[in-house]
C-alpha positions as CSV (number, residue, x, y, z in Angstrom):
1,M,0.0,0.0,0.0
2,T,2.9,2.3,0.8
3,M,4.4,1.7,-2.7
4,F,1.0,2.2,-4.2
5,L,0.6,5.6,-2.5
6,A,4.1,6.6,-3.5
7,R,3.4,5.8,-7.2
8,R,0.1,7.5,-7.2
9,S,1.5,10.6,-5.5
10,F,4.3,10.8,-8.1
11,A,1.8,10.4,-10.9
12,L,-0.3,13.2,-9.3
13,M,2.7,15.5,-9.2
14,L,3.6,14.8,-12.9
15,T,0.0,15.4,-13.9
16,L,-0.2,18.7,-12.1
17,I,3.1,19.9,-13.7
18,A,1.9,18.9,-17.2
19,A,-1.5,20.6,-16.5
20,T,0.1,23.9,-15.5
21,I,2.3,23.9,-18.6
22,L,-0.6,23.1,-20.9
23,I,-2.9,25.7,-19.3
24,F,-0.3,28.4,-19.4
25,V,0.6,27.8,-23.0
26,M,-3.0,27.6,-24.2
27,L,-3.9,30.9,-22.5
28,E,-0.7,32.5,-23.9
29,I,-1.6,31.7,-27.5
30,V,-5.3,32.8,-27.1
31,P,-5.8,36.0,-29.2
32,G,-6.3,39.2,-27.3
33,D,-4.5,41.3,-24.7
34,P,-5.8,41.7,-21.1
35,A,-4.6,45.3,-20.9
36,T,-6.3,46.3,-24.1
37,A,-9.5,44.6,-23.0
38,M,-9.4,46.4,-19.7
39,M,-8.6,49.9,-21.1
40,G,-10.8,49.7,-24.2
41,V,-10.0,50.3,-27.8
42,S,-9.9,54.0,-27.4
43,A,-7.1,54.0,-24.9
44,S,-3.7,55.3,-26.0
45,D,-0.7,52.9,-26.6
46,D,1.2,54.5,-23.7
47,A,-1.7,53.8,-21.2
48,V,-2.0,50.2,-22.4
49,Q,1.7,49.7,-22.1
50,A,1.8,51.2,-18.6
51,L,-1.0,48.8,-17.6
52,R,0.9,45.9,-19.1
53,V,3.9,46.8,-17.0
54,E,1.7,47.1,-13.9
55,L,0.1,43.7,-14.5
56,G,3.5,42.1,-15.1
57,L,2.7,41.1,-18.7
58,T,5.9,42.5,-20.2
59,A,8.1,39.8,-18.7
60,D,9.0,36.8,-20.9
61,P,6.7,33.9,-20.8
62,L,9.1,31.5,-19.0
63,T,9.6,34.0,-16.2
64,R,5.9,34.6,-15.8
65,Y,5.2,30.8,-15.7
66,F,7.7,30.2,-12.9
67,E,6.4,33.2,-11.0
68,W,2.9,31.9,-11.3
69,V,3.7,28.4,-10.2
70,G,6.0,29.6,-7.4
71,G,3.2,31.8,-6.1
72,M,0.7,28.9,-6.2
73,L,3.1,26.8,-4.2
74,R,3.2,29.5,-1.5
75,G,-0.6,29.8,-1.6
76,D,-0.5,33.1,-3.6
77,F,-2.6,32.8,-6.8
78,G,-1.9,36.4,-7.8
79,V,-4.2,39.4,-8.1
80,S,-7.2,39.5,-10.4
81,Y,-6.8,42.0,-13.3
82,T,-10.4,43.0,-13.2
83,Y,-11.4,42.9,-9.5
84,R,-7.9,44.0,-8.2
85,T,-8.5,41.4,-5.5
86,P,-6.3,38.4,-4.6
87,V,-7.5,35.4,-6.6
88,T,-7.3,33.3,-3.4
89,E,-10.1,35.4,-1.9
90,L,-12.2,35.2,-5.0
91,I,-11.8,31.4,-5.0
92,G,-12.5,31.2,-1.3
93,D,-15.7,33.1,-1.7
94,R,-17.0,31.1,-4.7
95,I,-16.0,27.6,-3.7
96,W,-18.4,27.6,-0.8
97,I,-21.2,27.7,-3.4
98,S,-19.7,25.3,-6.0
99,L,-18.6,22.6,-3.6
100,P,-22.0,22.3,-1.8
101,L,-23.7,22.4,-5.1
102,T,-21.5,19.6,-6.4
103,L,-21.9,17.4,-3.3
104,M,-25.7,17.9,-3.4
105,A,-25.9,16.9,-7.1
106,L,-23.6,13.9,-6.5
107,A,-25.6,12.7,-3.5
108,L,-28.9,13.0,-5.5
109,S,-27.4,11.2,-8.4
110,T,-26.1,8.3,-6.3
111,I,-29.3,8.0,-4.3
112,I,-31.4,7.8,-7.5
113,A,-29.0,5.7,-9.6
114,I,-27.9,2.8,-7.3
115,P,-31.5,1.7,-6.4
116,A,-32.6,2.2,-10.0
117,G,-29.7,0.2,-11.4
118,V,-30.2,-2.7,-8.9
119,Y,-34.0,-2.7,-9.6
120,A,-33.4,-2.9,-13.3
121,A,-30.7,-5.6,-13.1
122,S,-32.8,-7.8,-10.8
123,R,-35.7,-7.6,-13.3
124,R,-33.7,-8.1,-16.5
125,G,-35.8,-8.3,-19.6
126,T,-39.0,-7.3,-17.9
127,V,-41.2,-4.3,-18.5
128,A,-39.7,-2.7,-15.4
129,D,-36.2,-3.1,-16.8
130,M,-37.1,-1.6,-20.1
131,G,-38.9,1.3,-18.4
132,V,-35.9,2.2,-16.3
133,M,-33.6,2.0,-19.3
134,G,-35.9,4.1,-21.4
135,A,-35.9,6.8,-18.6
136,T,-32.1,6.7,-18.5
137,Q,-32.0,7.1,-22.2
138,I,-34.1,10.3,-21.9
139,G,-31.9,11.5,-19.0
140,V,-28.7,11.1,-21.1
141,A,-30.2,12.8,-24.1
142,V,-31.7,15.8,-22.4
143,P,-29.2,18.7,-21.8
144,N,-29.1,19.7,-18.2
145,F,-29.5,23.4,-19.0
146,W,-32.7,22.7,-20.8
147,F,-33.9,20.6,-17.9
148,A,-32.9,23.5,-15.6
149,M,-35.1,25.9,-17.5
150,L,-38.0,23.5,-17.2
151,L,-37.5,23.3,-13.4
152,V,-37.4,27.1,-13.2
153,L,-40.6,27.3,-15.3
154,L,-42.4,24.8,-13.1
155,F,-41.2,25.4,-9.5
156,S,-40.3,29.1,-9.7
157,T,-42.7,30.7,-12.3
158,T,-45.7,28.5,-12.0
159,L,-45.7,27.1,-8.4
160,R,-43.6,29.9,-6.9
161,W,-42.0,27.5,-4.4
162,V,-38.4,28.7,-4.8
163,S,-36.7,31.6,-6.4
164,A,-35.6,31.5,-10.0
165,G,-32.0,32.2,-9.2
166,G,-29.5,33.9,-7.1
167,F,-27.9,32.9,-3.8
168,P,-28.8,34.5,-0.5
169,G,-25.5,33.6,1.2
170,W,-24.9,31.2,4.1
171,D,-25.4,34.1,6.5
172,A,-29.1,34.0,5.6
173,G,-29.4,30.5,7.1
174,I,-28.8,26.9,5.9
175,G,-32.4,26.5,4.9
176,P,-32.6,29.4,2.4
177,A,-29.1,28.6,1.1
178,L,-29.8,25.0,0.4
179,G,-33.2,25.9,-1.1
180,A,-31.4,28.2,-3.6
181,L,-29.1,25.2,-4.5
182,A,-31.9,22.6,-4.8
183,L,-33.0,23.3,-8.4
184,P,-29.4,23.6,-9.7
185,A,-28.4,20.4,-7.9
186,F,-31.4,18.5,-9.2
187,S,-30.8,19.7,-12.8
188,L,-27.2,18.6,-12.6
189,A,-28.0,15.3,-10.9
190,L,-30.5,13.8,-13.3
191,P,-28.3,13.4,-16.4
192,Q,-25.5,12.0,-14.2
193,A,-28.0,9.7,-12.4
194,A,-29.0,8.3,-15.8
195,I,-25.4,7.5,-16.7
196,L,-24.7,5.9,-13.3
197,T,-27.9,3.8,-13.4
198,R,-26.8,2.2,-16.7
199,V,-23.3,1.5,-15.3
200,M,-24.8,0.1,-12.1
201,R,-27.1,-2.2,-14.1
202,S,-24.4,-3.4,-16.4
203,A,-21.9,-4.1,-13.7
204,L,-24.4,-5.9,-11.6
205,L,-25.5,-8.1,-14.5
206,D,-21.9,-9.1,-15.1
207,T,-21.4,-9.9,-11.5
208,L,-24.5,-12.0,-11.3
209,T,-22.9,-14.5,-13.8
210,E,-19.8,-15.1,-11.7
211,D,-19.1,-18.5,-10.2
212,Y,-19.2,-17.3,-6.6
213,I,-22.8,-16.1,-7.1
214,R,-23.8,-19.5,-8.3
215,T,-22.1,-21.0,-5.3
216,A,-23.9,-18.7,-3.0
217,R,-27.2,-19.8,-4.6
218,A,-26.3,-23.4,-4.3
219,K,-25.6,-22.9,-0.5
220,G,-29.3,-21.9,-0.2
221,L,-29.2,-18.1,-0.4
222,S,-32.1,-16.5,-2.0
223,E,-31.8,-14.4,-5.1
224,R,-32.2,-11.2,-3.0
225,Q,-29.6,-12.4,-0.5
226,A,-27.1,-13.3,-3.2
227,L,-27.6,-9.9,-4.9
228,W,-27.3,-7.7,-1.8
229,R,-24.7,-9.6,0.2
230,H,-22.3,-10.6,-2.6
231,A,-23.0,-9.2,-6.1
232,L,-23.7,-5.6,-5.2
233,R,-20.4,-5.0,-3.3
234,N,-18.3,-6.4,-6.1
235,A,-20.3,-4.5,-8.7
236,L,-19.4,-1.2,-7.1
237,I,-15.9,-1.0,-8.5
238,P,-16.9,0.5,-11.9
239,V,-19.6,2.5,-10.2
240,L,-17.1,4.1,-7.9
241,T,-15.0,5.1,-10.9
242,I,-18.0,6.8,-12.5
243,I,-18.9,8.6,-9.2
244,G,-15.3,10.0,-9.0
245,M,-15.5,11.2,-12.6
246,Q,-18.9,12.7,-12.0
247,F,-17.7,14.6,-8.9
248,S,-14.9,16.1,-11.1
249,F,-17.3,16.9,-13.9
250,L,-19.9,18.5,-11.6
251,L,-17.3,20.6,-9.9
252,A,-15.7,21.8,-13.1
253,G,-18.6,21.6,-15.5
254,A,-21.3,23.6,-13.8
255,I,-20.6,26.8,-15.7
256,I,-23.8,26.7,-17.7
257,I,-26.0,25.8,-14.7
258,E,-24.5,28.5,-12.5
259,N,-25.2,31.0,-15.3
260,V,-28.8,29.8,-15.7
261,F,-29.4,30.2,-11.9
262,F,-27.1,33.3,-11.4
263,L,-25.0,31.4,-8.8
264,P,-21.7,33.2,-8.0
265,G,-19.7,30.0,-8.0
266,L,-16.4,28.9,-9.6
267,G,-18.0,28.2,-12.9
268,R,-19.4,31.7,-13.2
269,L,-16.1,33.1,-12.0
270,V,-14.3,31.3,-14.9
271,F,-16.9,32.4,-17.4
272,Q,-16.5,36.0,-16.3
273,G,-12.7,35.7,-16.3
274,I,-12.8,34.5,-19.9
275,V,-15.1,37.2,-21.1
276,Q,-13.1,39.9,-19.3
277,R,-9.7,38.4,-20.3
278,D,-8.8,38.0,-16.6
279,L,-6.3,35.3,-17.4
280,I,-4.8,35.0,-14.0
281,V,-8.2,34.0,-12.6
282,V,-8.8,31.5,-15.3
283,K,-5.4,29.9,-15.0
284,S,-5.7,29.6,-11.2
285,V,-9.2,28.2,-11.1
286,V,-8.5,25.7,-13.8
287,V,-5.4,24.4,-12.0
288,L,-7.4,24.1,-8.8
289,L,-10.0,22.1,-10.6
290,V,-7.3,19.8,-12.1
291,F,-5.9,19.3,-8.7
292,A,-9.4,18.3,-7.4
293,V,-9.8,15.8,-10.3
294,V,-6.5,14.2,-9.5
295,V,-7.1,14.0,-5.8
296,V,-10.6,12.5,-6.3
297,T,-9.1,9.9,-8.6
298,L,-6.6,9.0,-5.9
299,V,-9.3,8.7,-3.3
300,V,-11.4,6.5,-5.6
301,D,-8.3,4.2,-6.2
302,L,-7.9,3.9,-2.4
303,T,-11.6,3.1,-2.0
304,Y,-11.3,0.1,-4.3
305,A,-9.4,-1.7,-1.6
306,L,-12.2,-1.1,0.9
307,V,-14.9,-2.3,-1.4
308,D,-13.2,-5.3,-3.0
309,P,-11.3,-7.6,-0.5
310,R,-9.4,-9.2,-3.4
311,L,-7.6,-6.0,-4.2
312,R,-6.7,-5.5,-0.5
313,E,-5.2,-9.0,-0.3
314,G,-3.3,-8.4,-3.5
315,R,-1.7,-5.2,-2.3
316,R,-0.7,-6.9,0.9
């Protein structure tokens, strides 16, 4: 296990280094100049050049890259070009919206998908199985932003149960804050629940054909006991992989949903940074999201050993 952790940590470090290089290069070659975007097209060349010097854009790319990476290692992500505020503060304010939104969506997706996948697998070939698979096909096909607009139309415009957007802040209380995140979380969760249901069903059907399941049945276990005691646990390996990938996707890919519901999260921060050419914000947030993806992948790998005893014995 120690060697496994060492190898995974080394791979994590290499991935982060490659990600910082790729992100920096891609944003360097993007057309446009932050200073010109901030000053406007009517600004004089001297004013634009003075702003470039103030923002540190006149140094060579290699120097700026190492200054940026060195600052991140010290916990200093730089200062936003637009807000003139440390990027660390901007991320700290926004992540307490995006992270709870991601966790709520992931919890809803898992709560819906695992029972649905087990139900469909235990009734393979029946009308119930076809109904669940048909619903998941719709869930995969429908874009989450379109589903979000339907939820706003129903629960906000028609029923007036919740607000159509915005975030009151955690100071207003946990209830109002979670209420503001409920519709965005649900609109993010349903497409992911459809994918996870299909994976759960497929993995469980493969597990139910294994020899140890037939042995369990031969010992006198009922179909339900064999499924819940033996098959489900071993079928969770691919499901855990998808859950880890979904967490990363939900954290990094909620840009459209946050804009639909006017949530001031990380996704909206990145969107505004791209529009305003605030490249230091975009670079820092994207690297943070890459770091989250790599860490979640490592956690999922470690969880395998807890779920599957065969992997734990093999690593010993």
